[in-house]
N, C-alpha and C positions, 0 to 999 in steps of 0.2 A: 598102491600109497596107502602106506601107514597115517593114519590120523594121530597128529600131535597132542601126547597128553597137555595137561599145565603141570607146569615143573612141578617138581614134588619137595616139600619143607623139609630140610632139615634142620635139627637142633637138639645140642645136645643134653635139654631137660627132658628129651621125650627115651632118652635110658635109664633116668633116675626114678629111685620110688618115688620122691615127690621134689616138688623147685625147693633150694637151700633158701629160706627168707630171711633167718638169723645168721647172723656173722658168726657164731659159731657152727652150724650147719654149712655155711661158705665155706669157711676156711676147712673144714674136715673133707670137704668135697676138693679141693684144690690141694691138699696135704695125699691126698690118695692118686689123682691125677697126677701129680709132680712122682708121685711112688712106683706109678704105669707107668709112665714116660722112662722113669730111668729104666726098670728093668727091660721093658723093649729094648732100649737102645744095648743095653748091659747083655743080654740071655735072648731076646725076642719075644713071642707072641705065648707058647708054650709057661714064660715064666712069670704069666701072671696071675696068679694063683691068691689065695684068701689069707693062706701060711704065708705066702713071701709077702703081702702087703699088712699085716698083721707084722712082722718081722722090721719092714722098714719105719713102718710108721707108728708102733704101739699102738695102734689102735684094738679094741677087742674085735673076736668074729661077729659079735649082736651087731657092733658099730658099723661095723660094713657092710653088712648085710641091710642095718636102715638105711644106707645110702643108694648100693643097688642091690637087684636080686641074684647078681651074676657078676663075676670080677670081669669076666668079655665086654660087660657095658661098661666099665669104667673106659675100656681101651675103646669101644662103638662113640663115646660121650666126648674122647680124647682126639679124635681122627674127628670125626662132628666138626669140633670148635676149630677145628684148625681145617676142614676143606669150609666151611660156612666165612670164615672171614676171606679165605681164598676166593670164593666166591664173588662173597662184597666189594672187595678188589677190583675183581673182573667186570662187576657192573658200571664201578663208580669210571674205569678207565673206557668202558665202552661208550659209555658217554658225551666223551670227548672227542670222536670220532668224527670227520667231519667230510670223509671223500672214498674211493673205490681205493687207492693207492695205501691212505692209513689203515684202512679196513684191513686190506689183506696182510698190512704188515702186522698188525694187532693179534690175528689169529696166529700167524709163525710167532710171534714172539711170548705170545702164552701158552703153546704147546712146549715151544723149546723152555719157557721158565718153568712149568710143573716139572719136565725131566729133570731139569739143574735141582730143581725142589728134591724129587723124589731119590736123586742120586748121591746126595748131600746131607740130607735130614733123616739119620738113623732110625729116629722117632716113626716120621711117618710111614717110613719105608716098611718098618717091620709091623705097624700097627695094622696097613692095608693089605699086606701081606697076607696078615695071620685071619683079617676078616672077611677077606675075599675068599680063603678057605672054608669058612664056615659058613653054611646053609645060613642059616639064622640072621647074618650079616652080611651077604654078600650084593645085598640091595644098596647098601648105600654109596658104594664106588656107580653104582647103575643109573642108581638117581643123581649122583652129583653129578655126573657125565650128561645127561639128560637136561637136567637143571641149566649148566654151562650151555649144553647147545642149543639152548633154548634162545638165551642171549646171542651168541654170535649168528644164529642165525636171523634172529630179526636185524642183526648188524649189518649184515650180508645182503637184505634182502634189497635193498634200494640199487644194489647194482648189479644184480644179476637178472637173467631174462626167466629162471626157474621160478615154480611155483613157492610159498613158504613150506611145505610139508617135504618136497623134495631136497629144500635146501637143509631143511632140518635134521632130514634122515642122515642128508653127507655128514654133517656137522656132528651128529649123535655117533655115528662110527669114526670119525677122526676125532672127538675127544675121551674116546673111549680104545683106542688103540693108542694114542697117547702114554695110556698108563702102560700097556704090553710095552711099546717102545724102551719106555725107562725101565720096566723089569729086565727087560735084554739087555741092555747096556749095564744096567748094573750085573748081573749074572758073568756075562762076557768079562766087564771092567778094561781098562788100563786101555790101550790102541782100540780093542776091538770096540769097546763099548763107545767109546769116541766115532766109530764110523759106523755105528748102528745110528747114532746119533745125528749125526749130517745125511743121512739114508733117509733119513725118515723127515728131516727138513728139506730133504729134496721132495721126497713125496707129497707135502703137504704146499709145498710152489706148485708141484705140477698138478697136484687138485685143485686149487687157482687160478692156474691158466698164466704162472709167472714165472 
């Protein structure tokens, strides 16, 4: 049985050279993040380069490097900002659950909701795909899966007979497989992609004995 780790804290500030405290610095960061999102949506992860960011924002190289040490850090910051918002919504929603039926439906809805986001949000999909292929940043997705699994396991704990570490392990596996299911659905596309989502929904329901 694995030891359940404390949820890892994620925040976009971790990828910046310094936290923007002045309005001008904050505005530069937002312009760079917007440009990063545009490049991700249009051309994918490899397009996020200092040269392209300079061309879009008009900022000199020195200004860009004053914000981040590497353009990949902007992708990481953008992903973490989005994942943080989704995690906060997860925590808030989990606090409203009152019984086992609601808990089971909540887990299903969360998983399918993430798959829906992944399939329709070009920026999130391109960013996560790029970061997962980068050994330096692969931990972001794992850390997000772990903290979400922690919340869901605590939610399910009162309604199951297994000890918390076992519930957590299953939730962690399910959380991480959700990204894999979303990726496969996008890669297949069309009716095949829809069939994968339906199959994954069935797996969730079976794993929850529903």
